[in-house]
C-alpha positions as CSV (number, residue, x, y, z in Angstrom):
1,M,92.0,73.2,133.5
2,A,89.9,74.6,130.6
3,R,91.6,74.6,127.2
4,P,92.8,78.1,126.3
5,T,90.9,79.8,123.5
6,R,92.4,81.5,120.5
7,R,91.8,84.8,122.1
8,D,93.6,83.7,125.3
9,L,96.6,82.7,123.1
10,F,96.7,86.1,121.5
11,R,96.7,87.7,124.9
12,L,99.6,85.6,125.9
13,A,101.4,86.5,122.7
14,A,101.1,90.2,123.6
15,A,103.8,90.1,126.2
16,A,104.5,93.8,126.2
17,P,102.0,96.0,128.0
18,L,99.4,97.4,125.7
19,A,99.6,101.1,125.5
20,P,96.3,103.0,125.7
21,L,94.8,103.5,122.3
22,L,93.7,107.1,122.9
23,G,93.7,109.3,119.8
24,A,93.8,106.5,117.3
25,C,91.9,108.6,114.8
26,T,92.1,112.1,116.1
27,G,94.3,115.1,115.6
28,E,97.1,115.0,113.0
29,P,97.5,111.8,111.0
30,D,100.3,109.6,112.2
31,A,103.5,111.1,110.7
32,A,104.9,107.8,109.5
33,A,101.7,106.9,107.8
34,T,101.8,110.1,105.7
35,T,105.5,109.9,104.8
36,P,105.9,109.5,101.0
37,A,108.0,106.4,101.5
38,M,105.1,104.7,103.3
39,T,102.9,104.1,100.2
40,S,101.7,100.9,101.7
41,A,100.3,100.5,105.2
42,T,102.3,97.3,105.5
43,T,105.7,99.0,105.5
44,S,105.7,99.3,109.3
45,A,104.5,97.2,112.1
46,T,104.9,96.3,115.8
47,T,106.1,92.8,116.4
48,A,104.5,92.2,119.8
49,G,101.5,89.8,119.4
50,P,98.1,91.1,118.2
51,S,96.5,93.0,121.1
52,T,93.4,91.5,122.7
53,P,91.8,93.9,125.1
54,A,89.0,92.2,127.1
55,R,86.9,95.3,126.7
56,V,87.3,98.1,124.2
57,L,85.2,101.1,123.4
58,I,85.5,102.7,119.9
59,R,84.2,106.1,120.8
60,G,82.5,108.7,118.6
61,A,83.2,107.5,115.1
62,S,82.1,110.2,112.6
63,S,80.0,107.6,110.9
64,V,79.3,103.9,111.7
65,L,78.2,102.0,108.7
66,T,76.5,98.9,110.3
67,M,75.4,97.3,106.9
68,T,72.2,96.2,108.7
69,A,68.7,97.6,109.0
70,Q,70.1,100.0,111.6
71,G,71.9,101.8,108.8
72,E,74.4,104.6,109.3
73,L,74.9,106.2,112.7
74,S,76.7,109.5,113.3
75,G,79.0,110.1,116.2
76,A,78.3,106.6,117.5
77,D,80.2,104.3,119.8
78,I,80.9,100.6,119.5
79,L,81.5,98.6,122.7
80,V,83.4,95.3,122.3
81,E,83.6,92.8,125.1
82,D,85.5,89.5,124.8
83,G,85.4,89.7,121.0
84,T,81.7,90.4,120.7
85,I,79.9,93.7,119.9
86,T,77.7,94.4,123.0
87,A,76.5,97.9,122.2
88,I,76.3,100.3,119.2
89,G,75.2,103.9,119.6
90,S,75.8,106.0,122.7
91,V,77.7,104.2,125.5
92,P,77.9,106.9,128.3
93,D,78.9,104.5,131.1
94,V,82.2,102.8,130.5
95,P,83.4,100.2,133.0
96,E,86.8,100.8,134.6
97,G,89.7,99.2,132.7
98,T,88.1,99.7,129.2
99,E,90.5,100.5,126.4
100,I,89.3,103.7,124.6
101,I,89.8,104.3,120.9
102,D,88.8,107.8,120.0
103,A,87.4,107.5,116.5
104,A,86.2,111.0,115.9
105,D,87.9,111.4,112.6
106,C,87.2,107.9,111.3
107,V,84.5,105.9,109.5
108,A,83.7,102.6,111.2
109,L,82.6,99.7,109.0
110,P,82.6,95.9,109.1
111,G,85.7,94.3,108.0
112,L,85.8,93.8,104.2
113,V,85.2,90.4,102.7
114,D,87.2,88.9,99.9
115,T,85.3,86.0,98.3
116,H,88.0,84.4,96.0
117,W,91.7,84.7,96.6
118,H,94.6,82.5,95.4
119,M,96.9,83.2,98.4
120,W,99.5,80.5,97.7
121,N,101.0,82.4,94.7
122,S,101.4,85.7,96.5
123,V,105.2,85.5,96.5
124,A,104.9,85.7,92.7
125,R,103.5,89.2,92.7
126,G,103.5,90.8,89.3
127,M,104.8,87.6,87.5
128,A,101.9,87.7,85.0
129,A,104.3,88.3,82.1
130,T,107.7,86.6,82.0
131,A,110.1,85.1,79.5
132,K,107.7,82.1,79.4
133,G,104.9,84.3,78.1
134,G,101.8,85.5,79.8
135,F,100.0,84.5,83.0
136,A,99.2,80.9,82.1
137,P,102.6,79.8,80.9
138,S,104.4,81.7,83.6
139,M,102.3,80.1,86.4
140,A,102.7,76.7,84.6
141,A,106.4,77.0,85.0
142,L,106.3,78.2,88.6
143,S,103.5,76.2,90.2
144,P,105.1,72.7,90.2
145,L,108.1,74.2,92.1
146,F,106.1,75.5,95.1
147,T,106.8,73.6,98.3
148,P,104.5,73.5,101.3
149,E,106.7,76.2,102.8
150,H,106.2,78.4,99.8
151,H,102.4,78.0,100.2
152,A,102.5,78.9,103.9
153,L,104.6,81.9,103.1
154,G,102.3,83.0,100.4
155,V,99.3,82.8,102.7
156,R,101.2,84.7,105.4
157,L,102.1,87.5,103.0
158,A,98.6,87.6,101.6
159,I,96.9,87.8,105.0
160,A,99.3,90.5,106.2
161,E,98.5,92.6,103.1
162,G,94.8,91.9,103.5
163,L,94.7,92.9,107.1
164,A,96.5,96.1,106.3
165,A,93.9,96.8,103.7
166,G,90.9,96.2,106.0
167,I,90.0,92.7,104.8
168,T,89.0,90.5,107.8
169,T,87.3,87.6,106.0
170,V,88.9,85.7,103.1
171,H,88.1,82.8,100.8
172,N,91.5,81.1,100.2
173,W,91.2,79.4,96.9
174,A,94.1,76.8,97.2
175,H,94.2,75.6,93.6
176,N,97.7,74.3,93.7
177,T,97.3,71.8,96.5
178,R,100.1,69.4,95.4
179,S,100.0,67.2,98.5
180,A,98.5,66.8,101.9
181,E,101.4,68.8,103.3
182,H,100.6,71.7,101.0
183,A,97.0,71.8,102.3
184,E,98.1,71.5,105.9
185,A,100.7,74.3,105.5
186,E,98.0,76.7,104.2
187,L,95.5,75.8,106.9
188,S,98.2,76.2,109.6
189,A,99.1,79.6,108.2
190,M,95.5,80.8,108.1
191,T,94.7,79.5,111.6
192,A,97.8,81.1,113.1
193,S,97.1,84.5,111.5
194,G,93.8,85.2,113.3
195,I,92.0,86.0,110.0
196,R,88.4,84.8,109.5
197,G,87.7,82.8,106.4
198,R,87.6,79.5,104.6
199,L,90.3,77.3,103.1
200,A,89.0,75.9,99.8
201,Y,90.9,72.7,99.4
202,G,92.1,72.2,95.8
203,Y,94.2,70.3,93.4
204,P,97.6,70.6,91.7
205,Q,97.7,73.1,88.8
206,D,99.0,70.4,86.4
207,I,96.5,67.7,87.4
208,A,95.0,65.7,84.6
209,A,91.3,66.3,83.7
210,D,90.4,62.7,84.7
211,R,92.0,62.8,88.2
212,T,90.2,63.9,91.3
213,M,91.8,66.0,94.1
214,D,93.0,64.0,97.1
215,L,89.5,63.1,98.4
216,D,90.9,60.8,101.1
217,H,93.0,63.6,102.7
218,L,90.1,66.0,102.3
219,A,87.8,63.7,104.3
220,Q,90.5,63.2,106.9
221,L,91.0,66.9,107.3
222,A,87.3,67.6,107.4
223,G,87.0,65.2,110.3
224,R,89.5,67.0,112.5
225,M,89.0,70.6,111.6
226,P,89.3,72.6,114.8
227,E,86.6,75.0,115.8
228,G,87.6,78.6,115.2
229,L,87.6,81.3,112.6
230,V,88.7,79.1,109.7
231,S,86.4,76.6,108.0
232,L,86.9,74.2,105.1
233,G,85.5,73.9,101.6
234,I,86.7,72.8,98.2
235,C,87.7,74.6,95.1
236,A,87.0,72.3,92.1
237,R,87.7,72.6,88.4
238,G,84.1,71.8,87.5
239,P,82.8,71.0,84.0
240,D,84.9,73.7,82.4
241,R,88.2,72.1,83.4
242,S,87.7,68.5,84.3
243,D,85.9,65.4,83.0
244,T,82.3,64.7,84.0
245,A,83.0,61.7,86.2
246,T,85.8,63.7,88.0
247,W,83.8,66.8,88.9
248,Q,80.8,64.8,89.9
249,A,82.9,62.7,92.2
250,E,84.3,65.8,93.8
251,W,80.8,67.3,94.2
252,A,79.5,64.2,95.8
253,A,82.4,64.0,98.2
254,A,82.1,67.6,99.2
255,R,78.4,67.3,99.8
256,E,78.7,64.1,101.8
257,L,81.1,66.0,104.0
258,G,78.9,69.0,104.2
259,L,81.5,71.3,102.6
260,P,80.8,74.2,100.3
261,I,82.1,74.2,96.8
262,T,83.5,76.9,94.5
263,T,84.5,76.6,90.9
264,H,85.6,78.9,88.0
265,A,82.8,79.1,85.5
266,A,82.2,80.8,82.1
267,S,85.4,82.8,82.7
268,D,85.5,83.9,79.0
269,P,83.3,83.3,76.0
270,D,85.1,80.1,75.0
271,A,84.6,78.7,78.5
272,A,81.0,79.7,78.5
273,A,80.4,77.9,75.2
274,L,81.4,74.6,76.9
275,G,78.0,74.8,78.7
276,G,79.4,74.1,82.2
277,I,76.7,76.0,84.1
278,A,73.9,74.1,82.3
279,A,75.8,70.8,83.0
280,L,75.9,71.7,86.7
281,A,72.3,72.6,86.7
282,A,71.3,69.3,85.0
283,A,73.2,67.3,87.6
284,D,71.8,69.3,90.5
285,G,75.2,70.8,90.9
286,L,74.2,74.3,91.6
287,G,72.8,75.9,94.7
288,A,73.6,78.1,97.6
289,D,76.5,75.8,98.5
290,V,78.2,76.2,95.1
291,Q,79.9,79.5,94.3
292,L,80.6,80.3,90.7
293,V,83.7,82.5,90.0
294,H,84.1,85.1,87.2
295,L,81.2,84.5,84.7
296,T,82.9,87.1,82.6
297,G,81.9,85.3,79.4
298,A,78.5,84.2,80.6
299,T,75.4,84.6,78.6
300,T,72.2,86.1,79.9
301,A,70.7,82.7,80.1
302,Q,73.6,81.4,82.1
303,M,73.4,84.3,84.6
304,D,69.7,83.7,85.0
305,L,70.4,80.0,85.7
306,A,72.9,80.9,88.4
307,A,70.4,83.3,89.9
308,R,67.5,80.9,89.9
309,S,69.6,78.1,91.4
310,G,70.8,80.3,94.3
311,S,74.4,79.9,93.3
312,P,76.3,83.0,94.4
313,V,78.9,84.6,92.1
314,S,82.3,86.1,92.8
315,I,83.8,88.6,90.4
316,S,87.4,90.0,90.3
317,P,87.3,92.9,87.8
318,W,90.9,93.9,87.9
319,T,92.2,90.4,87.0
320,E,89.4,89.6,84.6
321,L,90.4,92.6,82.6
322,E,94.1,92.1,82.7
323,V,94.1,88.4,81.8
324,G,91.8,89.2,78.8
325,Y,88.6,87.4,79.9
326,G,86.6,90.4,78.8
327,I,84.6,93.2,80.3
328,P,83.0,91.9,83.6
329,P,79.2,92.0,83.1
330,V,78.5,93.8,86.4
331,A,75.2,95.4,85.3
332,E,73.9,92.2,83.7
333,L,74.7,90.2,86.8
334,Q,72.9,92.7,88.9
335,D,69.9,92.6,86.5
336,A,69.8,88.8,86.8
337,G,69.5,89.0,90.6
338,V,72.7,87.1,91.2
339,A,74.1,87.2,94.8
340,L,77.4,88.9,94.3
341,G,80.7,89.1,96.2
342,L,83.9,90.8,95.2
343,S,87.5,89.5,94.9
344,V,91.1,90.6,94.4
345,D,91.8,87.1,92.9
346,N,95.6,87.1,93.1
347,V,98.6,89.5,93.1
348,V,100.3,87.8,90.2
349,L,97.8,89.7,88.1
350,A,96.3,92.4,90.3
351,G,99.6,93.5,91.8
352,S,98.2,94.6,95.1
353,I,95.3,93.9,97.5
354,D,93.0,96.9,97.4
355,M,89.3,96.2,97.9
356,F,88.5,99.9,97.8
357,S,89.7,100.1,94.2
358,V,87.8,96.8,93.4
359,M,84.6,98.5,94.6
360,K,85.2,101.6,92.6
361,L,86.1,99.7,89.4
362,T,83.1,97.4,89.8
363,A,80.6,100.3,90.0
364,D,82.3,102.1,87.1
365,L,82.3,99.1,84.8
366,A,78.5,99.0,85.1
367,A,78.2,102.7,84.5
368,G,80.5,102.5,81.5
369,S,78.6,99.5,79.9
370,R,75.3,101.3,80.2
371,R,76.7,104.8,79.6
372,T,75.0,106.3,82.6
373,Q,76.0,106.9,86.2
374,S,74.9,104.9,89.2
375,V,73.8,101.7,87.5
376,V,75.4,100.1,90.5
377,T,75.3,102.5,93.4
378,D,78.1,103.1,95.8
379,A,75.9,101.7,98.5
380,T,75.3,98.5,96.5
381,V,79.0,97.9,95.8
382,L,79.9,98.5,99.5
383,E,77.2,95.9,100.4
384,W,78.9,93.4,98.0
385,A,82.2,94.0,99.7
386,T,80.8,93.5,103.2
387,A,77.5,91.9,104.2
388,G,76.6,90.6,100.7
389,G,80.0,89.1,100.2
390,A,79.8,87.4,103.6
391,A,76.4,86.0,102.8
392,T,77.7,84.5,99.5
393,L,80.2,82.5,101.6
394,G,77.5,81.4,104.0
395,L,79.2,83.5,106.7
396,G,76.5,86.2,107.0
397,D,75.9,85.4,110.6
398,V,79.5,86.1,111.7
399,A,80.9,88.6,109.1
400,G,80.1,91.6,107.0
401,T,77.9,93.6,109.5
402,L,78.3,95.5,112.8
403,A,75.5,94.4,115.2
404,V,75.1,93.6,118.8
405,G,75.8,90.0,119.5
406,R,78.0,89.6,116.4
407,P,81.8,89.0,116.4
408,A,83.7,92.3,116.4
409,D,85.3,92.5,112.9
410,V,85.7,96.2,112.8
411,V,87.7,98.6,110.5
412,L,88.3,102.3,111.0
413,V,89.2,104.4,108.0
414,R,90.6,107.9,108.5
415,T,88.7,110.9,107.2
416,D,91.4,113.5,107.9
417,R,93.8,112.6,105.1
418,I,94.6,114.8,102.1
419,G,92.9,112.2,99.9
420,T,89.8,111.6,102.1
421,A,88.8,115.0,103.3
422,P,86.4,116.8,103.0
423,V,83.8,114.0,103.4
424,K,80.6,114.1,101.3
425,D,79.3,111.0,102.9
426,A,80.9,107.9,104.4
427,T,79.9,105.5,101.7
428,T,81.2,107.7,98.9
429,L,84.4,108.2,100.8
430,L,85.0,104.4,101.1
431,V,84.1,103.6,97.5
432,R,85.5,106.6,95.7
433,A,88.4,108.0,97.8
434,A,89.8,105.5,100.4
435,H,93.0,103.4,100.0
436,P,94.5,100.7,102.1
437,A,96.9,103.3,103.7
438,D,93.8,105.1,105.1
439,V,92.9,102.1,107.2
440,D,93.8,103.0,110.7
441,L,92.5,100.1,112.8
442,V,91.6,96.5,112.0
443,M,89.9,94.2,114.5
444,V,89.0,90.5,113.9
445,D,86.9,88.8,116.5
446,G,87.9,91.5,118.9
447,V,91.7,91.1,118.3
448,I,93.5,94.2,117.1
449,H,95.7,93.4,114.1
450,K,96.3,97.0,112.9
451,R,96.5,100.0,115.1
452,D,97.5,103.6,114.3
453,G,98.0,102.6,110.7
454,R,100.5,99.9,111.5
455,L,100.2,96.1,111.6
456,V,100.5,94.5,115.0
457,G,102.3,91.2,115.6
458,I,103.8,90.9,112.2
459,D,107.5,91.4,111.5
460,V,107.0,93.0,108.1
461,P,110.6,93.4,107.1
462,A,111.3,89.8,107.8
463,L,108.2,88.7,105.9
464,L,109.3,90.7,102.9
465,D,112.8,89.3,103.0
466,E,111.5,85.7,103.1
467,S,109.2,86.4,100.2
468,A,111.9,88.0,98.1
469,Q,114.2,85.2,98.7
470,A,111.5,82.6,97.9
471,L,110.7,84.3,94.6
472,A,114.3,84.6,93.6
473,E,114.7,80.8,94.2
474,L,111.6,79.9,92.3
475,R,112.5,82.1,89.3
476,A,116.0,80.6,89.2
477,Q,114.5,77.1,89.2
478,A,111.9,78.0,86.6
479,G,114.4,79.9,84.4
480,I,112.3,83.0,84.3
C-alpha cells in the first residue's frame, strides 16, 4: 500500500463533512468577524481538521495579485487540484464535485512570507519589560526555563496566529535550542501544523561564545528530515556574538550538510563596529545561502558588501524600533540593491503578528528618512512580503507567487469591510488598509486553514488556555 501523503492525512482529519464554501467573500461580512469582541481573527475556529478538497475553484476574485509577470488580474478565477494551481484566469468549465469559493468581494494574493521569526518565545507575548528590566534581561531570566513542551507550544501559538494573519511561509529562528529534544519538539509542531517553512536550528540563549551548537544532533536531524513543507537550516550567532573558531565551525558544518545559514548582523551601531560582515566576507562566509538579519546599524559599505555577495537581508522594523537598535535603513538597503524580506521577529517585542502593518511601516520609514513619498512603493513592499521574501529563503519556486504549476498557497482578503472599502487598488488596500481580521481564507499547499474568517482545525480557546498557564508558570519560576 502506498504511504499516505500529508494531504491524505489532513483529509482523514477532516472527519466531519465539508460544507460548501459558497459565499466565502460575498454579501455581508460574517457577523462574528465584525463583532467588536472579535478584534483578532484567531478568537474563533472550527476544530474539525483542516479541509482538503481535491479540487477547489476560487471564483471571480475582484483582483488576483499573482506577483509574477502575469501581474494583476481582475475578476479572475483560480483552480486548485490536489494542492496545485492548475489554472488562473477564466475557468468556465468546472468539473463536477468541485468546491466553489465565491471571491467576488476579495483580493487574492499569495500567502505572506515571514523571513525571521522566533516562534519559541511566543507564550511570552509582551514580556519585553519586566521587573528584571528590558527585553534582554527579561528573556535571560525566562529562556533557561523553557522546556521542549514550552517550545512546541510557542510554535503552535505562533503558527495559529500567523495563519490567521495570512502568513503561509515562515522562517522559524529557533535560537533557544537547549537540547535535541527542544529542536525535535519545534520540528514536530511545525510539521503537524501544515505550515510551509524552515526550522533554523540554533543554540541555547545562554551558550558561551566559544561553544558551538549541537552539531552532532544537527547532522543526525539533517540525515532524516522527511520530505514535506518544512526544511532545515541553522541560525548561528556569527562573528557578532561568537568566537571566530566557533562560527567558522558552524558555517562549515552547515555547508557540508547543504543547509542554509542565517545570522543576526550589524543589529545596531555597536554591533556594526565589530566588523562582522567584513569578517564573514573575508572568510567566504557570505552568499545566497547566508541570510543577514537586521542590519539596522550597518554602514553603507556593509550594505554594499551584503548586496555584492548575494546575501539576502531580513528586517523587522517594529522590533528594531522598540528594542532601540535604531531607525531601520530601508531606503539605504534598497539603494544598495540588497535582496530584502520582511519579518515580525517575535511577539515579546512586537506584541502581535501583523505583516500588513510591517509592510506599511517599512514603506513609511523610507519615506520619512528621505522626506518624500513613495521612496519604497507599495508594490515594492508587497513584493518583499511575498515573492521577494520567498526568494530570500531560497523558496521562490514554491512560495510567494500565484502561478500555474505552483503549490496553492492562497490568501483572500475582504474588500467589503468598513476599513477596506472603497478600494482604490488592490496593492494599496493590502499595504495601507488591511489587517489580519480582514483575512477571509488561507490555503497552504491546497489545504484550507482559515475559512470565512475563522481558523479551521485549531481549538483556539484550548490553545490560549495552555499558553496562559505556561506563561504563568514561567513567570513564577523566573520571579517576574
